[in-house]
N, C-alpha and C positions, 0 to 999 in steps of 0.2 A: 545704478542705485537711485539716481535722481528720478528716473522714470517710475521706478517701483514706489518711491516715496510719494510722488504725485498721485499715483493710482491709489495708494493706501489712504491718502488724505481725502481724495474724492469719495472713496468708499465709506470712510468714516462720516463725512458730511451727508452722504445719501442715507446712511443708517440712522443718523440723528433726525433727519427730515422725515424718514419713513415712520419713525417711532414717536414723533412729536405729536402731542395732543392737538386736536383741531381747535383753532381759535374762531369762535363764532362772532359774526357781525351783528350788531343791534342798532336800530331795528332791522330785521333781516328775514322776516317771514315773507309775506307776499309783497311788502313794500320796504324800500330802504329810505333813509332820511333824505337822500337826494330826490327820490320819487315824490315823497310827501312835500318837500320844499317847493318843488316845481308846481305841483297841483295847487298848493296854497297861494303861490304867486299868481297863477292863472285866475283863481277865484277872486283875488283882491283886485285884479284888473277887469273883472266882469267878463272874462273870456269864456267862450263856449267850446265844448259842451260842459265844461267843469262847473260853471256857475249854476246852471240849471240843475245839474245833478246834485250839487251841494244843497240847493234849496229843497229838492225832493227829500233828502235825508233830514234836513233841519225841520221840515214840516211833517215828518212821519211820526207815528206813535212811538217809534223806537227812541226818539230823541228825549222823551221824558219818562220812559218806562223805568219802573223800580223793580228790584229783584223779587223773585218768587221761588227761592231755592228749595230743593227737596233733597233728602238724604239718599233716595234710590229712584231710579227711573225704570219703569216697566215699558220697554220700547213698543210693546203691542198695545199699550194704552195711549190712544191718540191725544188725550188731554195732557198727560204727562210729557209726551214727546213734544207737543206744541209749546208747553211751558218752557222747557229748557231751550228749545230752538229760538223762541221769541226773546228770551233773556240773553242768549248768546248774540243774536242779531243786534239787540239793543246795546250790549257792551261794545261791540265792534263799531256800530253807528256812532255812539257817543265818543269813542276813542278818535274816530275820524273828525267828528265835529270839534273836538277839543284842539286837535292839531291844526285844523284849517281855520278855525275862528279865534283861537286863543282864549276862549271863554272857559274859565276853570270849572264852572258848574258842570260841564260835560265830563271833565276828568273825574270829578267827584262821583258823578252818577255811574260812570263806567266802572270805576274801582269798587263802588258799593256792590255792583252786580258780581264782579269777579270774587270779591271777598265772601259774599254770601254763598256762592257755589263751591267754596272750599270745603264745605261739609259733605259734598257728594261722595257716597261710598261705592256706588257701582250701578251697572245696568243689570236688570234682573229677569228679563223675559225668558232667558234660557235658549233663545233662538239666534240665528244669524241677523235678525233685526237689531239685536244689540250691537253687533259689529257695524252695521250700517249707520245706526244712530250715533255711535261713538265717532265714526268717520265724519258724518255731517257736522256734528256739534264741535268736535275737536278742531276741525278745519276752520271754525269761526272763532271759538274761544281763544285759540292760540294766537292768531294774528292780532286780536284785540289786546291780549295780555302783552304781546311783544311790543306793541305801540306804547302801552301804558307803563311799561317797566321804566321808562325815562321820567315819569311823573314823580316829583319828590314827595307827593302826598301818599304814595303807595310804598309802605315800609318794606324793608328787606325781609322781615319775618312774614309779612303778608304775601309777598312774592313767593317765598319758600313754601308757604302753605298751599298756594295754588299749584306750584310745581309738584308737590306731594300728592295733591288731589289727582293730577293727571296720571301719575304713576299708579295710584291705587285704583282709580275708576276706569281710566281709558287704556292704559297699556295692555291689560289682559284681553280687551276686545280688539285692539288694533294689531297686536303681534301675531295673531292667528289668522291666516288667510281665509276669507270667506270663499266657499265653493260656488256661491251663487253667480249670477251674471257678473261680467267683469267690471261693471260700473261700481260694484260694492268694494272690490279690492282696490280700485283706483281711488275711491273716496277714502278708504282707510289709509292709503299711501299719502294722500293729500294731507290728512290730519297728522300722520306720523312725521312728515317733514317739518311742518310748522311747530308742532309740539317739541320736536327734537331741538329746534333752534331756541325756543323759549326755555327749555330745560337744560340746554347746553349738553345734550346727550348724543355724543358722537356715534355710539353703537346704534341707537335708534335711527339716526340720520342715515347711516350706511345700510341698515336693514331696509329703509324706505327706498333707497337708490337701487338695491338689489331686486326688490319686489317690482319696481317700475321696469327694470330691464327685462325681467321675465314676463311680465304681463303685456308689455307693449306689442310684441309681434303676435301674441295670441289674442289681441283685441283689435289692433289697427293693421289691416292686411295690405301687403304689397305683393304684386305678382312675382317679384323676385324671390319671395319666400317659398314658392312652389305652388302646386295646384291648390293646396289648402294651407291654412296657417298651422303653426306648431300646436301640438296637443297641450292641454293644461288641465290641472285638477279641476273637476267640476263639469268637464265637457261630456262625461258619460261614455267616452270612446266613440262618440258620433258627432264629428265636427259640423256636418251639415245640419243636424238637428239643433245643436248648440247655437249655431249662427242663424237659426230660424229659416233655413232653406232658401238661401239667396239664389236668384235666377242667373246672376252674373257675379264672377269673382274679379273685381277690378280694384285698382289702386285706390286706397282710401276707404274701402268698405270696412265697416267695423262690426264687431260681434253682435251688436244690438240694432244695427241698421234696420233689419227686417223684423225685429221683435216688435217695435212700435214706431218705426219710420221717423226717427229723429228725436224722440222724447228723451229716453234714457241715454242716448248717444251724446247729447249735449252735456249731461252730468259727467259722463265718463271722460269726454274730451276736456271739459273744463277742469276736472280733477287732475288729469295727467299733466296738463299745462301748468296748473298751480304748482305741482310737485317740481316740475322743471324750473319754474320761476324761483321757488325757494332755493333750490340747488344753485341756480345762477347767482342769487343774492349772497350766497355763501362761498362763491368763488369756484363752483363746480359746474361745468357745461355739459348738460345732458341734452340740450337742444340740438347741437350739431349732429350727434350720432343718430338722432331721431328726426332729422330735418325732412327727409323724403317721406317718412311715415306720417308725421304730424301734419305737414303741409298738404299732403294728399288727402288726409282725413278732413281737414278744414275745408279745402276747396270742393271736395265731393259733397259733403254735407251741406255746405253753403249753397251750392248749385241746386241741390234737391229742395231745400227750404225756399229758395227764391222762386223756383218753378212750380213748387207744390207737387212735384212728381218724383217718386222714388223708383226709377226704372230698373233697379237691381233686385227688386222684390216682387213677389206675387201680388201683394197689396201695394199698389203704386201711389196711394195718396199720402203725402207727407203730413207729419204732425203740424198743427197750428201753433204749438207751444214755442215761445221764444224766450230764452233766458239771457241775462246780461253777463255772458261768459265767453265772449269772443275776443275781447280786447287784449287780454294777456298774451295769447299766442300771436295775434296779429301784430301787436307792438314789438314783440321780439323779432319775428321773422321778416316783417316789413321795415320797421323803423330802425332796428339794430342791424339786421343782416342784409337789408336791401332787396328782399325777394318780393316780386310782384305777386299778389294774391287777389286777383280782381273779383272773384266770386265772394270771398270773405269780406273784402272792402265794401262791396255793394250791399251785402247782407247787413253789415254793421251800420252803414249810413242810412239805408232805407228802412230797416226793420228793428235792429237791436237798439239803436239810440232813440228810436221814436216810439217803439211799442213793445219792448220786452219787459218781462217781470224782473224788477230790479233786485229782489231779495227772495230767493227760494233755496232753502237748505244751505249748501255751501257755495252757491253761485250768487255773489252779492256785490253790487255797485262797482263793477269793473270799469264802466265808462268813467266814473269819477276818479278811480285810483290809477288806471292804466291807459287811458286814451292818449295817444300821441305823445308819449314820454320822450324826452330827448335821448338820442342814441348814446351819447357819452363815450368815453374812451375806456373800454373794458378789456381786461386781460383775465381769462378764465382757464382753468385746467380742465381739459376735456375728460369726461368721465370714462374710466376704464375699469373693467371688472377686477 
């Protein structure tokens, strides 16, 4: 009887745990309070690279930008797309400046932008460009809002209005998978994860995790997957064509490697790693199950960008574009997990920290926020389907 009672007690405890609502950590999108405190301390000491990156943000036009809110965004209209992008970038930049400098003027400016955009009703082009824009913008607005939710000058009703705006304008675009190239889906997932944290939406959070699990093997290839990667909606039943006819199938090849030799690949990799980082900050480890896949993708792409040669494709000339989006993945796999990633490290030191675009769509100031973060003592639940 005692054994049966122990079993029933354990079963009851498991049932309660399984049915318990998720408790979200705030701030907990791309950055935790521990991360932000570390960076602030480094800036106050004048340490590099954080001090220089902070000065770049402080001296940018984003630091003083005011809101230009619209009720609707036609994603095919470059002017409208740029307006919402630049305002989202400004809200995030000002949120970081507030945290790192302590100057309230930046908090006031960031909140002013967020409040202004609470009027947004939706994206109206009627194409998958809406899904892409919602991903790009949501993945910036949400981390900004997540940082600012601790500011006592942003009222509970204003926070609720911004959460409602996300549900009204962004959810319809993000919850439907784009059949375009995989970077779009991964960008949508990036936004879903951060918005889920800000909105404390467990269902959206889990949908993002499930989408990431499905997309990863159909975007980042490992030879252990077989001769070709798994099929996915949008590939037209022709994987070779969808992957732009690679000349070699090697570990780390991605679906857009041969499309434009590292341009869109950086967006996709950055977005996937953002999603993994948000999950990590909420106590869920998707990094470990994707370790071989993500690190192979990072090392292969880094080697190609360093050499300027993409020997897996017919067009062997690598893109010259460099985005500030390598720090999140490197910080996890090297600083937390202790994995040597020599190509990635060399690329970051020689090119990303010296000559990358610091803010382009959802790839923004990663050297400032994620360079060389302390490993910490983390316990995470490994993601399982």
